[in-house]
TISE-751080 format. One line per 4 residues: number of its first residue (from 0); their letters; for each residue x, y, z of N, C-alpha, C. Coordinates in Angstrom, 2 decimals, always signed. Atoms other than C-alpha are relative to their C-alpha. Layout:
TISE-751080
NUM) a) X/Y/Z/X/Y/Z/X/Y/Z; ...
This chain:
TISE-751080
0) msaa) +1.15/-0.90/-0.16/-0.02/-0.25/-0.36/+0.66/+1.07/+0.36; -1.17/-1.17/-0.14/+1.50/+3.44/-1.12/-0.71/+0.82/+1.32; +0.33/-1.51/-1.26/+1.63/+6.32/+1.43/-1.03/+0.62/-0.24; +1.49/-0.90/+0.26/-1.38/+8.03/-0.42/-1.25/-0.65/+0.07
4) qlga) +1.51/+0.21/-0.09/-3.57/+5.55/-1.07/-0.45/-1.23/+2.09; +0.27/-0.03/-1.23/-2.72/+5.13/+3.24/-0.73/+0.64/+0.13; +0.28/-1.47/-0.37/-3.10/+8.73/+3.62/-1.55/+0.02/-0.74; +0.77/-0.23/+0.30/-6.49/+8.25/+1.46/-0.73/-0.87/+1.41
8) rmgv) +0.83/-0.21/-1.17/-7.95/+6.02/+4.06/-0.25/+0.16/+1.66; -0.78/-0.94/-1.24/-6.08/+7.67/+7.20/-1.74/+1.19/-0.20; +0.93/-1.49/+0.03/-8.56/+10.74/+5.80/+1.74/+0.90/-0.25; -0.79/-0.69/-0.39/-5.15/+12.49/+5.98/+1.12/-0.18/-1.64
12) hqst) -0.30/-0.15/+0.70/-2.99/+13.97/+3.05/+1.24/-1.24/+0.24; -1.16/+0.40/+0.06/+0.43/+11.85/+2.37/+1.46/+0.56/+0.34; -0.82/-0.08/-1.18/+2.37/+13.91/+3.95/+0.42/+0.14/+1.25; -0.09/+0.88/-0.95/+1.46/+13.32/+6.68/-0.13/-1.40/+0.15
16) vakm) -0.62/+0.93/+0.55/+2.04/+9.77/+6.04/+1.44/-0.05/+0.38; -1.54/+0.26/-0.60/+5.12/+10.30/+5.52/+1.05/+0.99/+0.81; -1.15/-1.11/-1.04/+6.11/+12.70/+8.65/-0.54/-1.49/+0.94; +0.52/+0.37/-1.50/+3.70/+9.49/+10.98/+1.97/-1.32/-0.41
20) eaae) -0.97/+1.55/+0.72/+6.84/+6.62/+8.77/+1.09/+0.62/+0.48; -1.51/-1.11/-0.77/+9.96/+9.61/+10.18/-0.53/+0.28/+1.16; -0.08/-0.03/-1.76/+8.39/+9.45/+13.80/+0.86/-1.40/+0.34; -0.21/+1.59/-0.42/+8.39/+5.48/+13.60/+1.05/-0.21/+0.14
24) arga) -1.55/+0.15/+0.84/+12.10/+5.71/+12.07/+0.93/+0.37/+1.13; -0.77/-0.93/-0.98/+13.04/+8.12/+15.05/-0.02/-0.74/+1.08; -0.01/+0.64/-1.25/+11.28/+5.62/+17.99/-0.90/+1.17/+0.16; +1.22/-1.25/-1.40/+9.04/+8.73/+18.83/-1.79/-0.20/-0.75
28) iqls) +1.39/-0.64/+0.81/+5.82/+8.57/+16.54/-1.51/-1.01/+1.72; +0.56/-0.31/-1.26/+2.71/+8.33/+19.48/-1.30/-1.17/-0.34; +0.85/+1.71/+0.02/+0.63/+4.80/+20.09/-1.10/+0.64/-0.98; +0.79/+0.09/+0.80/-2.53/+7.00/+18.68/-0.15/+0.21/-1.00
32) slkr) -0.22/-0.22/+1.53/-1.10/+7.61/+15.32/+0.15/-1.20/-0.40; +0.07/+1.30/+0.42/-0.26/+3.79/+15.04/-0.79/-0.71/+0.11; +1.43/+0.54/+0.27/-3.45/+3.07/+16.34/-0.95/+0.06/-1.22; +0.60/-0.53/+1.20/-5.16/+4.92/+13.34/+0.58/-0.15/-0.95
36) vaea) -0.53/+0.91/+0.64/-2.50/+3.31/+11.21/-0.71/-1.23/-0.40; +1.29/+1.26/+0.05/-3.88/-0.26/+12.23/-1.55/+0.15/-0.71; +2.18/+0.34/-0.19/-7.84/+0.56/+12.16/+0.22/+0.46/-1.82; +0.32/-0.90/+1.53/-7.02/+2.16/+8.55/+0.06/-1.10/-0.80
40) mnct) +0.12/+0.63/+0.19/-5.16/-0.89/+7.62/-1.01/-1.35/+0.13; +0.43/+0.93/-0.13/-7.58/-3.21/+8.87/+0.46/-1.27/+1.26; -1.46/+1.14/-0.74/-4.61/-4.88/+11.64/-1.11/+1.09/+1.28; +0.91/-0.01/-1.19/-5.77/-4.77/+15.25/+1.87/+0.67/+0.92
44) lvya) -1.01/-0.14/-0.61/-2.39/-2.77/+17.17/-0.08/-0.88/+1.47; -0.10/+0.64/-1.21/-0.90/-4.68/+19.58/+1.58/+0.51/+1.02; -1.31/-0.91/-0.42/+2.27/-2.70/+22.12/+0.34/-1.09/+1.55; +0.05/+1.11/-1.08/+3.20/-5.37/+24.37/+2.03/+0.45/+0.85
48) lvpn) -1.34/+0.01/-0.87/+6.43/-5.55/+26.86/+0.56/-1.73/+0.25; -0.51/+1.63/+0.26/+8.59/-9.21/+25.93/+1.45/+0.21/+1.24; -1.13/-0.13/-0.95/+11.20/-9.40/+28.96/+0.83/-1.26/-0.61; -1.41/+0.79/+0.32/+14.64/-10.76/+27.96/+0.16/-1.73/+0.29
52) ssle) -0.29/+0.86/-1.03/+14.76/-13.33/+30.71/-1.47/-0.31/+0.51; +1.40/-0.01/-0.39/+11.48/-15.17/+32.72/-0.08/+0.61/+1.06; +0.25/-1.08/-1.50/+9.92/-12.60/+35.09/+0.51/-0.94/+0.89; -0.64/+0.33/-1.75/+11.14/-15.29/+38.10/+1.27/+0.19/-0.01
56) aflq) -1.41/+0.03/-0.26/+14.64/-15.05/+37.42/+0.08/+1.38/-0.01; +0.17/-0.91/-0.05/+14.33/-11.75/+36.90/+0.03/+0.76/+1.14; +0.69/+0.03/-0.98/+12.68/-11.33/+40.01/+1.50/-1.10/+0.91; -1.08/+0.34/-0.66/+15.69/-13.72/+41.46/+0.84/+0.65/+0.26
60) nqar) -1.96/-1.17/-0.05/+18.53/-11.70/+40.37/-0.19/+1.09/+0.79; +0.28/-1.16/-0.89/+17.07/-8.36/+41.55/+0.28/-0.76/+1.52; -0.39/+0.32/-1.81/+16.73/-9.94/+44.95/+1.84/-0.43/+0.74; -1.44/+0.32/-0.67/+19.76/-11.67/+45.26/+0.83/+1.17/-0.19
64) lvat) -0.36/-1.20/-0.03/+21.37/-8.31/+44.42/-0.37/+0.73/+1.21; +0.66/-1.24/-0.67/+19.48/-6.17/+46.60/+0.08/-0.75/+2.17; -0.47/+0.60/-1.85/+20.06/-9.03/+49.90/+1.62/-0.23/-0.39; -1.58/-0.15/+0.14/+23.94/-9.43/+48.83/+0.69/+1.12/+1.00
68) eqlk) -0.72/-1.29/-0.51/+24.44/-5.46/+49.40/-0.75/+0.01/+1.67; +0.04/+0.00/-1.42/+22.61/-5.65/+52.34/+0.54/-0.83/+1.22; -0.55/+0.91/-0.82/+24.41/-8.63/+53.53/+1.94/+0.58/+0.52; -2.13/-0.66/+0.05/+28.08/-7.20/+52.84/+0.24/+0.59/+1.56
72) pveq) -0.73/+0.39/-1.28/+28.48/-5.74/+56.28/-0.04/-0.85/+1.25; +0.21/+1.51/-1.07/+27.49/-9.20/+58.30/+1.01/-0.17/-0.75; -1.28/+0.46/+0.48/+30.22/-10.02/+55.70/+1.11/-0.01/+0.15; -1.30/-0.44/-0.30/+32.76/-8.02/+56.42/+0.14/-0.14/+1.35
76) tmrl) -0.25/+0.07/-1.35/+32.24/-8.52/+60.07/+0.66/-1.17/-0.25; -0.48/+1.59/-0.69/+32.35/-11.95/+60.27/+1.76/-0.50/-0.94; -1.09/+0.20/+1.22/+35.59/-11.60/+57.42/+1.11/+0.61/+1.21; -0.95/-0.50/-1.16/+37.58/-9.54/+60.30/+0.45/-0.47/+1.44
80) edqs) -0.46/+1.00/-1.79/+37.07/-12.11/+63.72/+0.28/-1.26/-0.96; -0.60/+1.39/+0.63/+38.28/-15.06/+60.76/-1.57/-0.64/-0.04; +1.11/+0.85/-0.60/+34.67/-16.27/+60.69/-1.21/-0.30/-1.24; +0.25/+0.36/+0.80/+34.14/-16.27/+57.17/-0.62/-1.52/-0.44
84) llpe) +0.62/+0.94/-0.11/+31.57/-19.04/+55.75/+0.52/-0.27/-1.71; -0.94/+0.27/+1.07/+32.89/-21.31/+53.11/-1.62/+0.44/-1.35; +1.04/-0.01/+0.75/+30.50/-20.92/+49.40/-0.93/-0.11/-0.10; +0.92/+0.58/-0.10/+27.96/-22.81/+49.70/-1.00/-0.23/+1.24
88) qara) +0.84/-0.75/-1.25/+27.15/-21.64/+53.59/-0.44/+1.32/-0.33; +0.45/-1.36/+0.64/+27.23/-18.17/+51.76/-1.13/-0.23/-0.86; +0.73/+0.20/+0.83/+25.03/-19.65/+49.49/-1.20/+0.20/+0.49; +0.89/+0.16/-0.99/+22.43/-21.10/+51.88/-0.65/+1.50/+1.59
92) qldd) +0.67/-1.44/-0.12/+22.57/-17.66/+54.11/-0.67/+0.84/-1.14; +0.12/-0.30/+1.08/+21.93/-15.83/+51.13/-1.53/-0.26/-0.01; +1.53/+0.35/+0.45/+18.95/-17.86/+50.24/-1.09/-0.23/+1.63; +0.58/-0.13/-1.23/+17.68/-17.98/+53.91/-0.65/+1.46/+0.14
96) yirt) +0.30/-0.94/-0.17/+17.63/-14.42/+54.03/-0.99/+0.93/-1.20; +0.91/-0.95/+0.42/+15.80/-13.31/+51.28/-1.50/-0.68/-0.10; +0.97/+0.63/-0.39/+13.33/-16.43/+52.14/-1.03/+1.00/+1.35; -0.02/-0.32/-2.17/+12.72/-14.84/+55.68/+0.14/+1.79/+0.01
100) rldp) -0.88/-0.90/-0.08/+14.50/-11.41/+55.29/-0.74/+0.67/-0.22; +0.20/-0.67/+0.53/+13.94/-9.80/+52.93/-2.00/+0.07/-1.05; +1.88/+0.20/+0.80/+10.57/-8.00/+51.78/+0.14/+0.65/-1.78; -0.32/-0.50/+1.68/+9.91/-7.98/+48.37/-0.55/+0.76/-0.97
104) rtiw) +0.25/-1.39/+0.90/+8.40/-4.98/+47.82/+0.77/+0.89/+0.15; -1.03/-1.17/-0.37/+11.43/-3.42/+48.73/+1.42/+0.01/-1.29; -0.77/+0.56/+0.56/+13.64/-5.06/+46.36/+0.52/+0.65/-1.44; -0.04/-0.84/+1.33/+12.58/-2.61/+43.40/+0.53/+1.34/+0.06
108) dklm) -0.60/-1.33/-0.50/+14.02/+0.82/+45.40/+1.08/-0.27/-0.75; -1.10/-0.01/+0.73/+17.34/+0.31/+44.22/+0.27/-0.42/-0.61; -0.03/+0.41/+1.66/+18.57/+0.48/+40.50/+1.10/-1.23/+0.53; -0.78/+0.84/+0.38/+20.91/-2.43/+39.75/+0.50/-0.03/-1.21
């Protein structure tokens, strides 16, 4: 479909369609404009956010980052007192902290 044909379907001039195409190429087109184009082409506009990984993995990673940050003072104190945990103990402590003490509502407060 040419820009002139699409413009006729939308009830706008071909130059308006060209401006919309340019705005889309810049990533600056408005959703309302895309909806009008979709309707003129007998289409449904679908706007979606697609995660790069599972939401569960994203949530777990953020919780681990925040919990690790919150436990740093404890880890430092234990290291100074020569009471460092073995890696598997540290992982278990972190998992337990996330499960029992970390408030899930606060894990997004800090940008990681």
